[in-house]
N, C-alpha and C positions, 0 to 999 in steps of 0.2 A: 841730343840727348834722346835715348829711348827709353822705354818702361823693359817689360822682358820681349815683348813682341815687335815694338814700333809703329803698329795701326793701333793704339788707346792713347796715344799722347800726341799731339801737335801744339806747335810753339805758332802763336800770332799776337799782335798787340791789338790789346784792348783800345777804343777810342774812350777818350773824357768822361763821356757820360754814361759808357757801359761801366768804367770802374767805379763811378760813383754811385749805382746799382747794386752790385756786387753786394751779394749776401755775406755776411761776416760769421764764422762758423763760433769764432770764438767771443762773441757778443750777440747770441740768441738769433741769430739769421737777422740782424738789421742791417740795413743798407750803409755799408760803409759812409756816405755822406752825410747819414744823419748822425753820427759817433761825434761825442764832444770830445774837443782837444784834451783834456782832466781824465777822460775814460780812456782812451788810446795811452794817455801819459802813465797811466797807474798800474797800467796792464804789465809792467815789466819791474816791479819792484825795488829790485836787484841791479837795474843799471843807475851811472851814479845822476847827478841832478844833471838836469839838460839834454839828457839822451833824444829826447824827440827833436828837439830845436837841432840838432845834428844830424836828424836823418831829414828832416825835412830839408837843411839846405845843401846837403848831400845830393840828394833825391833834385833838387833845383838847379846846382851846378853842374851834375854830370849826369844825371838821368839815373832813371833805376835799371841798376848794372847787374842784377839778378831775378829774374823773371817770378813773379808771384806767382800761386798755385792755385787753380780752380778746375772745377768738377762741375757741370750740368745739376743740379737741382731740379725741385717738385715747383719752385717759386722764380726760375732764373739760375745764372751759374752762383756758386757758393765756392767763398773763399778757402781757400783750406790753409796756403800760409801765405803771409809777407801782410798782415792787416798794418803795419805802423808803414810801408811803402805804398800800397793802394789806398790808405788814408793820407797820406801826404800827396799823392798825385789826383785823389779825390777832390781835395781842397784847394788845389792850385790850376784845376782843368787842364791837368797831364794825363796823355796817354799812357798805359802801362804794356810792358813787354811779360805776356801770362804766356804758361804751359798747362794746357789745358787737358785736361784726364777725362777720358770716356772709354768706360770698359766696355770693349767688341768685343775680343776676344774667349773670354770666359776664364783665362788663366791668370791676367792681371788685377791685381787688388789695389787700392788706392793706398792703402799701408806700403804696398811693395815701391810705388810711385813716389810718394813723399818720402819715402827711407831716400830713394835714389839720387831724387831733389835736391835733398836737405844737406845729403853727403856732397854736393858740388858746392853750396853755401859755404859749407865751413872749410872747405880745401879753399876757399876767397877769402877766407877769415873775417865771415859774416858781413860783406860789405854791402851796402844797402844797393 
């Protein structure tokens, strides 16, 4: 997977302790490990009851199939997309595959990175 130039995106596996301290943009840059189950489950009100349990079960049985999206920020890595996958990994001590965006070339944008990465997710049928 590349963004526009290939030098601004790298894939890596984040160890469990790093996943736990990712700063979630959807939750005011709070560390993922500090988020309560109720908060994370309530963030997608259109999902059917028990959906977060299914995400956790999927992550525990199959691992994270689609990398979470992160970028460096002033307080450490910030989570762009993948809050629920990261939360499941953090609360079960698991590593997580990540796509890390660091704008190096001057042409790539975070928006184009996220759009390209999420287009692949929708092609997978939003598998966690």
